[in-house]
All heavy atoms as an XYZ file, in Angstrom:
931
protein
N      10.036      7.596    -13.109
C       9.364      8.326    -12.070
C       8.016      8.840    -12.549
O       7.045      8.766    -11.841
C      10.268      9.457    -11.593
C       9.767     10.116    -10.360
S       9.777      8.991     -8.969
C      10.659      9.933     -7.810
N       7.940      9.350    -13.796
C       6.691      9.862    -14.336
C       5.671      8.741    -14.477
O       4.482      8.935    -14.255
C       6.934     10.543    -15.680
N       6.142      7.547    -14.834
C       5.260      6.392    -14.981
C       4.607      6.046    -13.642
O       3.423      5.757    -13.575
C       6.078      5.206    -15.495
C       5.264      4.006    -15.861
C       6.184      2.874    -16.237
C       5.886      2.373    -17.608
N       6.666      1.199    -17.959
N       5.375      6.111    -12.565
C       4.874      5.818    -11.233
C       3.833      6.841    -10.819
O       2.777      6.485    -10.307
C       6.035      5.801    -10.219
O       6.962      4.812    -10.628
C       5.544      5.491     -8.835
N       4.114      8.095    -11.031
C       3.170      9.151    -10.667
C       1.889      9.015    -11.480
O       0.796      9.204    -10.953
C       3.805     10.520    -10.893
N       2.023      8.675    -12.749
C       0.859      8.495    -13.599
C       0.005      7.326    -13.112
O      -1.218      7.408    -13.071
C       1.319      8.243    -15.037
C       0.452      8.880    -16.061
C       1.036      8.793    -17.446
N       2.477      8.975    -17.388
C       3.352      8.417    -18.197
N       2.965      7.666    -19.167
N       4.632      8.611    -18.056
N       0.663      6.227    -12.723
C      -0.066      5.059    -12.235
C      -0.817      5.404    -10.951
O      -1.986      5.065    -10.795
C       0.895      3.898    -11.986
C       0.172      2.633    -11.523
C       1.084      1.462    -11.344
N       1.962      1.709    -10.219
C       3.257      1.462    -10.200
N       3.844      0.941    -11.240
N       3.976      1.712     -9.140
N      -0.163      6.120    -10.047
C      -0.813      6.520     -8.800
C      -2.002      7.422     -9.077
O      -3.065      7.265     -8.498
C       0.178      7.259     -7.897
C       0.668      6.447     -6.766
C       1.352      7.314     -5.765
N       2.267      8.226     -6.400
C       3.552      8.265     -6.203
N       4.102      7.485     -5.344
N       4.311      9.105     -6.835
N      -1.825      8.370     -9.992
C      -2.908      9.287    -10.331
C      -4.072      8.542    -10.964
O      -5.237      8.807    -10.653
C      -2.407     10.381    -11.274
N      -3.765      7.588    -11.835
C      -4.817      6.810    -12.481
C      -5.604      6.003    -11.453
O      -6.839      5.984    -11.482
C      -4.223      5.865    -13.546
O      -3.550      6.666    -14.523
C      -5.291      5.044    -14.225
N      -4.904      5.349    -10.534
C      -5.576      4.566     -9.495
C      -6.434      5.480     -8.631
O      -7.601      5.183     -8.362
C      -4.551      3.798     -8.625
C      -5.198      3.235     -7.380
C      -3.893      2.705     -9.436
N      -5.883      6.594     -8.220
C      -6.627      7.511     -7.360
C      -7.849      8.079     -8.070
O      -8.938      8.149     -7.495
C      -5.716      8.642     -6.886
N      -7.696      8.466     -9.331
C      -8.837      9.005    -10.079
C      -9.913      7.948    -10.306
O     -11.111      8.228    -10.179
C      -8.374      9.582    -11.415
C      -7.605     10.896    -11.333
C      -7.051     11.270    -12.703
C      -8.481     11.999    -10.785
N      -9.501      6.739    -10.634
C     -10.460      5.662    -10.845
C     -11.244      5.383     -9.571
O     -12.475      5.255     -9.596
C      -9.744      4.381    -11.315
O      -9.065      4.677    -12.534
C     -10.711      3.241    -11.520
N     -10.539      5.299     -8.466
C     -11.217      5.000     -7.214
C     -12.061      6.179     -6.728
O     -13.100      5.984     -6.110
C     -10.214      4.564     -6.157
C      -9.606      3.190     -6.444
C      -8.512      2.864     -5.440
C     -10.640      2.107     -6.478
N     -11.650      7.392     -7.044
C     -12.469      8.555     -6.714
C     -13.764      8.528     -7.515
O     -14.846      8.786     -6.976
C     -11.699      9.861     -6.986
O     -10.527      9.873     -6.176
C     -12.545     11.078     -6.667
N     -13.660      8.197     -8.792
C     -14.864      8.084     -9.621
C     -15.779      6.994     -9.077
O     -17.005      7.157     -9.034
C     -14.479      7.793    -11.071
N     -15.186      5.881     -8.649
C     -15.966      4.802     -8.050
C     -16.686      5.300     -6.797
O     -17.863      5.040     -6.610
C     -15.058      3.622     -7.697
C     -15.688      2.505     -6.880
C     -16.739      1.788     -7.708
C     -14.620      1.545     -6.408
N     -15.985      6.042     -5.967
C     -16.587      6.558     -4.738
C     -17.735      7.500     -5.048
O     -18.792      7.435     -4.417
C     -15.528      7.281     -3.894
N     -17.560      8.357     -6.038
C     -18.634      9.273     -6.420
C     -19.824      8.514     -6.987
O     -20.974      8.845     -6.699
C     -18.117     10.307     -7.415
C     -17.097     11.302     -6.856
C     -16.544     12.175     -7.967
C     -17.703     12.141     -5.748
N     -19.549      7.491     -7.778
C     -20.633      6.683     -8.323
C     -21.390      5.948     -7.238
O     -22.616      5.846     -7.276
N     -20.669      5.451     -6.266
C     -21.316      4.741     -5.171
C     -22.152      5.674     -4.314
O     -23.161      5.257     -3.749
C     -20.273      4.027     -4.310
C     -19.667      2.778     -4.925
C     -18.552      2.253     -4.033
C     -20.711      1.709     -5.155
N     -21.753      6.926     -4.221
C     -22.516      7.893     -3.451
C     -23.928      8.006     -4.002
O     -24.902      8.058     -3.263
C     -21.835      9.274     -3.487
O     -20.537      9.151     -2.944
C     -22.613     10.297     -2.691
N     -24.030      8.032     -5.316
C     -25.337      8.168     -5.947
C     -26.122      6.859     -5.925
O     -27.347      6.881     -5.932
C     -25.160      8.643     -7.386
N     -25.443      5.732     -5.914
C     -26.122      4.460     -6.115
C     -26.337      3.629     -4.855
O     -27.155      2.713     -4.865
C     -25.337      3.623     -7.129
N     -25.605      3.885     -3.788
C     -25.688      2.994     -2.631
C     -25.695      3.768     -1.325
O     -25.609      4.987     -1.303
C     -24.498      2.027     -2.600
O     -23.301      2.791     -2.463
C     -24.426      1.185     -3.844
N     -25.725      3.014     -0.225
C     -25.766      3.614      1.094
C     -24.403      4.032      1.596
O     -23.386      3.884      0.929
N     -24.390      4.547      2.802
C     -23.185      5.105      3.407
C     -22.074      4.083      3.615
O     -20.910      4.421      3.493
C     -23.521      5.759      4.740
S     -24.521      7.243      4.554
N     -22.410      2.853      3.946
C     -21.372      1.846      4.189
C     -20.522      1.631      2.952
O     -19.293      1.555      3.040
C     -21.996      0.529      4.629
N     -21.155      1.553      1.794
C     -20.405      1.363      0.554
C     -19.567      2.589      0.238
O     -18.436      2.479     -0.247
C     -21.351      1.056     -0.600
N     -20.095      3.765      0.516
C     -19.346      4.999      0.273
C     -18.131      5.055      1.189
O     -17.027      5.391      0.752
C     -20.249      6.235      0.469
C     -19.435      7.518      0.407
C     -21.343      6.255     -0.579
N     -18.322      4.721      2.470
C     -17.198      4.708      3.402
C     -16.112      3.747      2.941
O     -14.927      4.066      2.988
C     -17.659      4.320      4.811
C     -18.450      5.425      5.486
O     -18.380      6.582      5.027
O     -19.137      5.111      6.476
N     -16.528      2.560      2.484
C     -15.559      1.579      1.995
C     -14.817      2.135      0.782
O     -13.595      2.017      0.679
C     -16.248      0.269      1.632
C     -15.295     -0.773      1.087
C     -16.016     -2.058      0.721
C     -15.054     -3.045      0.085
N     -15.724     -4.257     -0.349
N     -15.542      2.746     -0.144
C     -14.908      3.297     -1.339
C     -13.923      4.404     -0.981
O     -12.826      4.465     -1.541
C     -15.969      3.821     -2.303
N     -14.288      5.262     -0.039
C     -13.374      6.337      0.368
C     -12.141      5.766      1.072
O     -11.021      6.237      0.860
C     -14.096      7.348      1.243
C     -15.151      8.180      0.512
C     -15.904      9.066      1.492
C     -14.531      9.003     -0.597
N     -12.347      4.743      1.919
C     -11.203      4.073      2.540
C     -10.285      3.511      1.458
O      -9.055      3.595      1.557
C     -11.658      2.924      3.442
C     -12.179      3.388      4.785
O     -11.936      4.554      5.154
O     -12.830      2.573      5.467
N     -10.880      2.934      0.436
C     -10.098      2.347     -0.644
C      -9.319      3.399     -1.420
O      -8.184      3.162     -1.817
C     -10.995      1.549     -1.586
S     -11.507     -0.042     -0.882
N      -9.927      4.565     -1.656
C      -9.218      5.634     -2.369
C      -7.986      6.051     -1.580
O      -6.883      6.130     -2.124
C     -10.147      6.848     -2.611
C      -9.359      8.048     -3.094
C     -11.233      6.486     -3.612
N      -8.176      6.320     -0.296
C      -7.036      6.732      0.543
C      -5.980      5.630      0.597
O      -4.782      5.885      0.503
C      -7.521      7.062      1.951
C      -8.257      8.367      2.066
C      -8.530      8.739      3.514
N      -9.428      7.796      4.179
C     -10.747      7.925      4.238
N     -11.328      8.960      3.686
N     -11.478      7.035      4.873
N      -6.442      4.408      0.766
C      -5.521      3.290      0.876
C      -4.773      3.045     -0.425
O      -3.566      2.838     -0.415
C      -6.278      2.019      1.308
O      -6.925      2.289      2.553
C      -5.339      0.848      1.471
N      -5.481      3.078     -1.548
C      -4.839      2.823     -2.835
C      -3.724      3.822     -3.107
O      -2.643      3.441     -3.565
C      -5.868      2.864     -3.959
N      -3.963      5.082     -2.814
C      -2.932      6.095     -3.032
C      -1.727      5.854     -2.126
O      -0.583      5.876     -2.575
C      -3.505      7.494     -2.808
C      -2.491      8.572     -3.114
O      -1.872      8.525     -4.206
O      -2.289      9.454     -2.263
N      -1.988      5.602     -0.862
C      -0.896      5.360      0.073
C      -0.149      4.075     -0.253
O       1.082      4.020     -0.149
C      -1.426      5.312      1.499
N      -0.869      3.050     -0.678
C      -0.230      1.776     -1.006
C       0.642      1.924     -2.241
O       1.753      1.399     -2.299
C      -1.274      0.663     -1.190
C      -1.984      0.385      0.124
C      -0.641     -0.601     -1.755
C      -1.106      0.165      1.321
N       0.161      2.636     -3.250
C       0.973      2.862     -4.446
C       2.276      3.549     -4.075
O       3.358      3.161     -4.531
C       0.195      3.686     -5.471
N       2.187      4.552     -3.225
C       3.391      5.253     -2.773
C       4.285      4.314     -1.973
O       5.501      4.280     -2.167
C       2.997      6.469     -1.909
O       2.202      7.349     -2.699
C       4.227      7.205     -1.401
N       3.687      3.538     -1.077
C       4.457      2.632     -0.227
C       5.180      1.566     -1.028
O       6.352      1.272     -0.768
C       3.541      1.956      0.801
O       3.029      2.897      1.688
N       4.502      0.975     -1.991
C       5.134     -0.066     -2.797
C       6.258      0.533     -3.645
O       7.332     -0.058     -3.768
C       4.093     -0.809     -3.664
C       4.752     -1.745     -4.659
C       3.151     -1.596     -2.756
N       6.044      1.726     -4.192
C       7.109      2.402     -4.935
C       8.319      2.669     -4.037
O       9.463      2.447     -4.435
C       6.614      3.724     -5.534
C       5.631      3.522     -6.667
O       5.570      2.405     -7.232
O       4.908      4.485     -6.985
N       8.047      3.154     -2.816
C       9.140      3.413     -1.874
C       9.876      2.128     -1.515
O      11.106      2.122     -1.397
C       8.608      4.079     -0.609
C       8.173      5.498     -0.829
O       8.523      6.131     -1.828
N       7.388      6.027      0.083
N       9.134      1.060     -1.338
C       9.754     -0.215     -0.998
C      10.627     -0.709     -2.143
O      11.756     -1.152     -1.922
C       8.692     -1.257     -0.660
C       9.238     -2.644     -0.333
C      10.187     -2.604      0.858
C       8.099     -3.599     -0.080
N      10.121     -0.630     -3.364
C      10.914     -1.058     -4.515
C      12.196     -0.243     -4.621
O      13.267     -0.781     -4.888
C      10.093     -0.951     -5.798
C       9.013     -1.993     -5.876
C       8.066     -1.794     -7.046
O       7.900     -0.692     -7.559
N       7.423     -2.876     -7.458
N      12.104      1.052     -4.395
C      13.286      1.919     -4.431
C      14.269      1.519     -3.325
O      15.468      1.419     -3.556
C      12.875      3.381     -4.270
C      14.026      4.352     -4.351
C      14.661      4.401     -5.724
O      13.999      4.202     -6.729
N      15.943      4.650     -5.772
N      13.737      1.295     -2.134
C      14.598      0.919     -1.012
C      15.302     -0.400     -1.274
O      16.498     -0.542     -1.004
C      13.777      0.830      0.279
N      14.583     -1.367     -1.821
C      15.170     -2.673     -2.101
C      16.229     -2.568     -3.196
O      17.279     -3.196     -3.123
C      14.070     -3.692     -2.475
C      14.652     -4.960     -3.051
C      13.237     -4.005     -1.240
N      15.984     -1.747     -4.194
C      16.963     -1.614     -5.275
C      18.240     -0.929     -4.813
O      19.291     -1.109     -5.413
C      16.358     -0.868     -6.472
O      16.147      0.488     -6.160
N      18.173     -0.158     -3.734
C      19.355      0.546     -3.235
C      19.959     -0.093     -1.994
O      20.895      0.466     -1.427
C      18.990      2.002     -2.900
C      18.673      2.813     -4.122
O      19.191      2.553     -5.204
N      17.798      3.787     -3.969
N      19.444     -1.232     -1.566
C      19.887     -1.805     -0.300
C      21.386     -2.118     -0.283
O      22.036     -1.926      0.739
C      19.039     -3.042      0.085
C      19.356     -4.225     -0.790
C      19.236     -3.388      1.540
N      21.939     -2.557     -1.390
C      23.362     -2.898     -1.410
C      24.234     -1.658     -1.252
O      25.254     -1.694     -0.578
C      23.717     -3.626     -2.703
N      23.823     -0.555     -1.862
C      24.642      0.653     -1.803
C      24.390      1.474     -0.548
O      25.300      2.163     -0.072
C      24.407      1.524     -3.042
O      23.057      1.952     -3.089
N      23.179      1.424     -0.001
C      22.875      2.235      1.174
C      21.780      1.588      2.013
O      20.607      1.942      1.897
C      22.446      3.645      0.740
C      22.300      4.590      1.921
O      22.494      4.164      3.078
O      21.982      5.772      1.679
N      22.154      0.648      2.882
C      21.150     -0.020      3.716
C      20.418      0.942      4.657
O      19.277      0.712      5.028
C      21.940     -1.051      4.505
C      23.321     -1.028      4.009
C      23.477      0.130      3.075
N      21.058      2.051      5.021
C      20.419      3.037      5.893
C      19.213      3.654      5.206
O      18.165      3.848      5.816
C      21.427      4.132      6.283
O      22.547      3.520      6.894
C      20.820      5.133      7.232
N      19.356      3.948      3.917
C      18.246      4.513      3.154
C      17.078      3.525      3.122
O      15.925      3.910      3.282
C      18.682      4.851      1.733
C      17.579      5.424      0.877
C      17.987      5.610     -0.578
O      19.053      5.189     -0.980
N      17.128      6.234     -1.334
N      17.383      2.263      2.930
C      16.336      1.240      2.902
C      15.613      1.178      4.249
O      14.382      1.105      4.291
C      16.931     -0.117      2.545
N      16.380      1.228      5.319
C      15.780      1.182      6.654
C      14.866      2.382      6.886
O      13.760      2.247      7.422
C      16.877      1.131      7.712
O      16.316      1.092      8.995
N      15.306      3.563      6.482
C      14.486      4.763      6.644
C      13.218      4.682      5.798
O      12.135      5.078      6.254
C      15.293      6.008      6.283
C      16.383      6.318      7.290
C      17.337      7.405      6.826
O      17.153      7.955      5.719
O      18.282      7.708      7.579
N      13.346      4.170      4.575
C      12.164      4.024      3.715
C      11.177      3.040      4.331
O       9.964      3.290      4.329
C      12.579      3.566      2.315
N      11.675      1.947      4.874
C      10.797      0.960      5.514
C      10.129      1.546      6.761
O       8.955      1.273      7.017
C      11.575     -0.309      5.844
C      11.980     -1.142      4.627
C      12.985     -2.211      5.031
C      10.771     -1.763      3.958
N      10.874      2.375      7.515
C      10.281      3.049      8.682
C       9.088      3.898      8.252
O       8.027      3.874      8.889
C      11.299      3.954      9.381
C      12.378      3.192     10.126
O      12.212      1.976     10.365
O      13.399      3.823     10.473
N       9.267      4.655      7.176
C       8.196      5.527      6.691
C       6.997      4.708      6.198
O       5.846      5.049      6.466
C       8.715      6.434      5.576
C       7.715      7.466      5.120
C       7.246      8.398      6.222
O       8.038      8.741      7.129
O       6.063      8.788      6.191
N       7.274      3.627      5.497
C       6.191      2.779      5.004
C       5.408      2.194      6.182
O       4.173      2.216      6.184
C       6.748      1.655      4.106
C       7.300      2.246      2.811
C       5.672      0.614      3.810
C       8.133      1.274      2.002
N       6.109      1.687      7.184
C       5.428      1.103      8.333
C       4.593      2.145      9.074
O       3.478      1.858      9.521
C       6.434      0.445      9.273
C       6.988     -0.848      8.703
C       8.071     -1.472      9.556
O       8.798     -0.730     10.264
O       8.205     -2.701      9.501
N       5.102      3.350      9.174
C       4.353      4.430      9.827
C       3.074      4.725      9.034
O       1.986      4.836      9.606
C       5.228      5.679      9.908
C       4.553      6.879     10.500
C       5.511      8.062     10.496
C       4.788      9.344     10.864
N       5.663     10.503     10.718
N       3.187      4.832      7.730
C       2.040      5.114      6.868
C       1.012      3.993      6.941
O      -0.190      4.240      7.057
C       2.537      5.281      5.431
C       1.503      5.699      4.450
C       2.112      5.950      3.086
O       3.269      6.383      2.992
O       1.404      5.690      2.118
N       1.476      2.765      6.897
C       0.562      1.622      6.970
C      -0.111      1.536      8.332
O      -1.273      1.151      8.430
C       1.303      0.322      6.653
C       1.722      0.166      5.194
C       2.601     -1.059      5.027
C       0.513      0.107      4.267
N       0.602      1.915      9.380
C       0.006      1.941     10.718
C      -1.161      2.907     10.786
O      -2.219      2.595     11.349
N      -0.989      4.079     10.185
C      -2.080      5.054     10.146
C      -3.255      4.516      9.340
O      -4.404      4.671      9.741
C      -1.606      6.379      9.536
C      -0.715      7.185     10.444
C      -0.512      8.603      9.979
C      -0.104      8.698      8.547
N       0.266     10.050      8.123
N      -2.967      3.885      8.215
C      -4.046      3.341      7.382
C      -4.839      2.286      8.135
O      -6.063      2.272      8.082
C      -3.482      2.731      6.101
C      -3.008      3.717      5.054
C      -2.296      2.968      3.937
C      -4.156      4.519      4.515
N      -4.136      1.416      8.830
C      -4.817      0.377      9.593
C      -5.701      0.960     10.675
O      -6.785      0.435     10.954
N      -5.263      2.064     11.276
C      -6.053      2.717     12.314
C      -7.263      3.456     11.749
O      -8.261      3.630     12.436
C      -5.191      3.714     13.102
C      -4.115      3.030     13.928
O      -4.230      1.810     14.175
O      -3.155      3.721     14.326
N      -7.173      3.918     10.496
C      -8.222      4.756      9.921
C      -9.364      3.973      9.282
O     -10.451      4.503      9.145
C      -7.624      5.699      8.871
C      -6.738      6.766      9.473
C      -6.015      7.596      8.431
O      -6.162      7.319      7.224
O      -5.299      8.511      8.839
N      -9.120      2.748      8.871
C     -10.183      2.014      8.184
C     -11.028      1.236      9.177
O     -10.530      0.717     10.167
C      -9.629      1.074      7.102
O     -10.730      0.525      6.387
C      -8.787     -0.041      7.677
N     -12.326      1.181      8.873
C     -13.202      0.362      9.693
C     -13.726     -0.835      8.899
O     -14.578     -1.580      9.365
C     -14.358      1.177     10.273
C     -15.236      1.797      9.205
O     -14.900      1.697      8.009
O     -16.265      2.398      9.559
N     -13.170     -1.034      7.707
C     -13.538     -2.173      6.880
C     -12.620     -3.340      7.233
O     -11.400     -3.225      7.106
C     -13.417     -1.802      5.399
C     -13.739     -2.955      4.497
O     -12.907     -3.824      4.265
N     -14.956     -2.973      3.984
N     -13.177     -4.445      7.667
C     -12.385     -5.588      8.146
C     -11.494     -6.171      7.056
O     -10.320     -6.473      7.312
C     -13.298     -6.669      8.707
N     -12.023     -6.328      5.844
C     -11.223     -6.906      4.764
C     -10.064     -5.990      4.386
O      -8.942     -6.443      4.158
C     -12.086     -7.173      3.527
C     -13.121     -8.265      3.757
O     -12.873     -9.135      4.623
O     -14.155     -8.242      3.084
N     -10.355     -4.701      4.315
C      -9.307     -3.737      3.981
C      -8.267     -3.683      5.095
O      -7.063     -3.643      4.838
C      -9.923     -2.364      3.733
C      -8.988     -1.278      3.224
C      -8.270     -1.705      1.951
C      -9.782      0.008      2.987
N      -8.722     -3.716      6.341
C      -7.793     -3.723      7.477
C      -6.879     -4.939      7.448
O      -5.680     -4.829      7.717
N      -7.427     -6.113      7.095
C      -6.609     -7.325      7.013
C      -5.576     -7.204      5.909
O      -4.419     -7.592      6.083
C      -7.475     -8.563      6.777
C      -6.615     -9.799      6.505
C      -7.208    -11.055      6.967
C      -6.407    -12.293      6.707
N      -5.015    -12.207      6.380
N      -5.982     -6.665      4.753
C      -5.038     -6.504      3.646
C      -3.914     -5.542      4.036
O      -2.747     -5.775      3.707
C      -5.769     -6.009      2.394
N      -4.240     -4.489      4.760
C      -3.219     -3.550      5.235
C      -2.293     -4.265      6.223
O      -1.067     -4.109      6.167
C      -3.861     -2.296      5.864
C      -2.836     -1.466      6.617
C      -4.535     -1.453      4.783
N      -2.871     -5.074      7.119
C      -2.043     -5.836      8.068
C      -1.107     -6.796      7.335
O       0.062     -6.939      7.708
C      -2.916     -6.612      9.050
C      -3.612     -5.714     10.059
O      -3.194     -4.546     10.218
O      -4.587     -6.184     10.691
N      -1.620     -7.454      6.293
C      -0.773     -8.360      5.502
C       0.364     -7.598      4.841
O       1.491     -8.091      4.769
C      -1.604     -9.081      4.433
C      -2.560    -10.112      5.014
O      -2.418    -10.460      6.212
O      -3.452    -10.554      4.264
N       0.070     -6.393      4.379
C       1.108     -5.584      3.756
C       2.164     -5.176      4.781
O       3.363     -5.221      4.501
C       0.493     -4.357      3.083
C       1.426     -3.512      2.225
C       2.139     -4.342      1.171
C       0.648     -2.399      1.557
N       1.710     -4.820      5.989
C       2.669     -4.487      7.049
C       3.562     -5.685      7.363
O       4.765     -5.532      7.561
C       1.943     -4.040      8.321
C       1.397     -2.641      8.240
C       0.984     -2.102      9.594
C      -0.293     -2.698     10.079
N      -0.826     -2.041     11.285
N       2.972     -6.865      7.403
C       3.758     -8.078      7.672
C       4.795     -8.305      6.567
O       5.943     -8.650      6.844
C       2.841     -9.288      7.788
C       3.579    -10.562      8.115
C       2.639    -11.756      8.242
O       1.432    -11.578      8.467
O       3.142    -12.884      8.119
N       4.391     -8.107      5.319
C       5.327     -8.246      4.201
C       6.480     -7.268      4.302
O       7.638     -7.627      4.064
N       6.175     -6.036      4.680
C       7.223     -5.026      4.855
C       8.162     -5.451      5.981
O       9.385     -5.323      5.872
C       6.608     -3.634      5.119
C       7.653     -2.638      5.584
C       5.910     -3.119      3.866
N       7.605     -5.986      7.055
C       8.444     -6.475      8.159
C       9.362     -7.603      7.724
O      10.534     -7.650      8.125
N       8.851     -8.491      6.880
C       9.687     -9.580      6.367
C      10.825     -9.049      5.497
O      11.943     -9.566      5.546
C       8.839    -10.575      5.579
C       7.906    -11.362      6.460
O       8.087    -11.470      7.666
N       6.862    -11.905      5.863
N      10.531     -8.029      4.700
C      11.587     -7.419      3.876
C      12.642     -6.800      4.789
O      13.846     -6.948      4.562
C      11.009     -6.372      2.898
C      12.111     -5.583      2.222
C      10.117     -7.054      1.859
N      12.198     -6.119      5.839
C      13.145     -5.516      6.793
C      14.039     -6.593      7.408
O      15.255     -6.432      7.497
C      12.413     -4.761      7.889
C      13.374     -4.112      8.899
C      12.666     -3.454     10.054
N      11.813     -2.349      9.670
C      12.248     -1.133      9.363
N      13.534     -0.869      9.357
N      11.397     -0.177      9.061
N      13.428     -7.710      7.824
C      14.209     -8.804      8.415
C      15.255     -9.323      7.426
O      16.397     -9.582      7.806
C      13.299     -9.947      8.852
C      12.433     -9.588     10.050
O      12.721     -8.587     10.734
O      11.440    -10.318     10.290
N      14.851     -9.484      6.174
C      15.791     -9.964      5.148
C      16.960     -8.998      4.973
O      18.110     -9.420      4.870
C      15.078    -10.146      3.807
O      14.155    -11.195      3.882
N      16.644     -7.720      4.932
C      17.697     -6.703      4.770
C      18.612     -6.709      5.984
O      19.838     -6.651      5.841
C      17.077     -5.312      4.528
C      16.422     -5.273      3.144
C      18.131     -4.214      4.658
C      15.578     -4.040      2.891
N      18.026     -6.802      7.176
C      18.835     -6.831      8.403
C      19.773     -8.034      8.446
O      20.843     -7.973      9.034
C      17.937     -6.838      9.643
C      17.234     -5.500      9.865
O      17.627     -4.497      9.224
O      16.279     -5.468     10.671
N      19.362     -9.127      7.794
C      20.194    -10.327      7.745
C      21.227    -10.269      6.624
O      21.977    -11.219      6.423
C      19.318    -11.567      7.579
C      18.475    -11.858      8.790
C      17.550    -13.032      8.547
C      16.645    -13.244      9.746
N      15.614    -14.241      9.484
N      21.230     -9.165      5.870
C      22.232     -8.995      4.819
C      21.804     -9.442      3.442
O      22.622     -9.489      2.517
N      20.551     -9.775      3.253
C      20.049    -10.198      1.947
C      20.021     -8.997      1.007
O      19.322     -8.017      1.255
C      18.651    -10.787      2.099
C      18.110    -11.406      0.818
O      18.769    -11.296     -0.230
O      17.025    -12.006      0.886
N      20.790     -9.075     -0.074
C      20.870     -7.970     -1.025
C      19.667     -7.926     -1.965
O      19.424     -6.915     -2.618
C      22.156     -8.060     -1.840
N      18.916     -9.013     -2.036
C      17.721     -9.051     -2.897
C      16.556     -9.679     -2.135
O      16.159    -10.812     -2.404
C      17.989     -9.850     -4.189
O      18.442    -11.158     -3.821
C      19.015     -9.174     -5.065
N      16.000     -8.942     -1.178
C      14.888     -9.495     -0.399
C      13.664     -9.762     -1.269
O      13.419     -9.071     -2.254
C      14.606     -8.416      0.639
C      15.297     -7.208      0.179
C      16.350     -7.596     -0.788
N      12.909    -10.768     -0.888
C      11.698    -11.152     -1.602
C      10.563    -10.195     -1.244
O      10.151    -10.118     -0.087
C      11.320    -12.583     -1.223
C      10.068    -13.070     -1.913
O       9.664    -12.478     -2.941
O       9.485    -14.060     -1.428
N      10.067     -9.470     -2.250
C       8.967     -8.547     -1.991
C       7.622     -9.110     -2.467
O       6.623     -8.398     -2.483
C       9.238     -7.156     -2.599
C       9.334     -7.218     -4.113
C      10.478     -6.525     -1.988
C       9.324     -5.851     -4.769
N       7.603    -10.393     -2.815
C       6.379    -11.025     -3.294
C       5.214    -10.871     -2.308
O       4.100    -10.539     -2.739
C       6.623    -12.515     -3.604
O       7.676    -12.619     -4.551
C       5.383    -13.181     -4.152
N       5.411    -11.073     -0.998
C       4.284    -10.889     -0.076
C       3.723     -9.464     -0.096
O       2.526     -9.264      0.074
C       4.866    -11.227      1.294
C       6.038    -12.096      1.008
C       6.589    -11.604     -0.305
N       4.577     -8.503     -0.325
C       4.127     -7.115     -0.398
C       3.266     -6.909     -1.643
O       2.192     -6.311     -1.585
C       5.327     -6.145     -0.387
C       4.894     -4.714     -0.634
C       6.086     -6.268      0.920
N       3.730     -7.431     -2.758
C       2.976     -7.318     -4.006
C       1.639     -8.047     -3.877
O       0.585     -7.526     -4.286
C       3.801     -7.867     -5.191
C       2.981     -7.912     -6.461
C       5.060     -7.020     -5.395
N       1.653     -9.226     -3.276
C       0.416     -9.993     -3.090
C      -0.583     -9.230     -2.206
O      -1.779     -9.197     -2.503
C       0.708    -11.358     -2.479
C       1.443    -12.291     -3.433
O       1.492    -11.991     -4.650
O       1.973    -13.316     -2.955
N      -0.089     -8.634     -1.135
C      -0.979     -7.875     -0.244
C      -1.533     -6.642     -0.953
O      -2.704     -6.287     -0.769
C      -0.236     -7.476      1.026
N      -0.716     -5.996     -1.772
C      -1.199     -4.846     -2.539
C      -2.293     -5.276     -3.519
O      -3.299     -4.572     -3.703
C      -0.045     -4.181     -3.273
N      -2.128     -6.450     -4.134
C      -3.168     -6.979     -5.019
C      -4.456     -7.255     -4.249
O      -5.547     -7.010     -4.747
C      -2.696     -8.262     -5.704
C      -1.682     -8.046     -6.792
C      -1.272     -9.382     -7.397
C      -0.138     -9.232     -8.378
N       0.340    -10.525     -8.878
N      -4.321     -7.772     -3.043
C      -5.501     -8.059     -2.227
C      -6.249     -6.773     -1.894
O      -7.488     -6.762     -1.879
C      -5.108     -8.804     -0.949
C      -6.284     -9.167     -0.070
C      -7.335    -10.038     -0.757
O      -7.000    -10.772     -1.713
O      -8.502     -9.990     -0.340
N      -5.530     -5.712     -1.655
C      -6.193     -4.432     -1.420
C      -7.003     -4.035     -2.644
O      -8.141     -3.594     -2.550
C      -5.168     -3.348     -1.036
C      -4.658     -3.637      0.378
C      -5.787     -1.947     -1.122
C      -3.506     -2.789      0.815
N      -6.423     -4.260     -3.830
C      -7.163     -3.985     -5.059
C      -8.415     -4.836     -5.162
O      -9.467     -4.354     -5.564
N      -8.315     -6.115     -4.767
C      -9.486     -6.995     -4.787
C     -10.571     -6.537     -3.819
O     -11.761     -6.549     -4.155
C      -9.094     -8.438     -4.447
C      -8.245     -9.085     -5.525
O      -8.248     -8.660     -6.666
N      -7.497    -10.102     -5.148
N     -10.165     -6.131     -2.632
C     -11.116     -5.673     -1.640
C     -11.821     -4.400     -2.116
O     -13.013     -4.215     -1.873
C     -10.409     -5.415     -0.280
C     -11.327     -4.716      0.697
C      -9.904     -6.720      0.304
N     -11.100     -3.568     -2.823
C     -11.650     -2.290     -3.264
C     -12.473     -2.403     -4.531
O     -13.069     -1.419     -4.967
C     -10.520     -1.282     -3.479
S      -9.735     -0.782     -1.936
N     -12.528     -3.571     -5.145
C     -13.312     -3.755     -6.361
C     -14.743     -4.135     -5.974
O     -14.931     -5.100     -5.248
C     -12.702     -4.869     -7.231
O     -11.360     -4.504     -7.556
C     -13.489     -5.053     -8.514
N     -15.713     -3.371     -6.467
C     -17.104     -3.666     -6.087
C     -17.601     -4.957     -6.696
O     -17.143     -5.454     -7.647
C     -17.895     -2.482     -6.611
C     -17.038     -1.799     -7.603
C     -15.621     -2.220     -7.333
């Protein structure tokens, strides 16, 4: 758990530093993108952690997995509504689709759903947020 919190903090601090650096060096569009990325990176780190936890517990408590997926989808919905960056919005949409696929797998009784699309979409968010 401490490792996860540390990773989230590191990502958030790095992206915050990037946003501050961009403020001094570039125009508002780049700053807006960097701030969107900071918010998104933090939420995505939390979402992926929640998804991994939900998937690891699906056999013992499918209800918990369903509730975790509900929360992730709600969070991703807000992120998609808040960003005005097309690439970032697409990456968030891809992540939502991956979460939906995991939900479908769990609903069909799959005890080990494939979370690869979720991981790939999270990586794409990192790519979009890299200057």
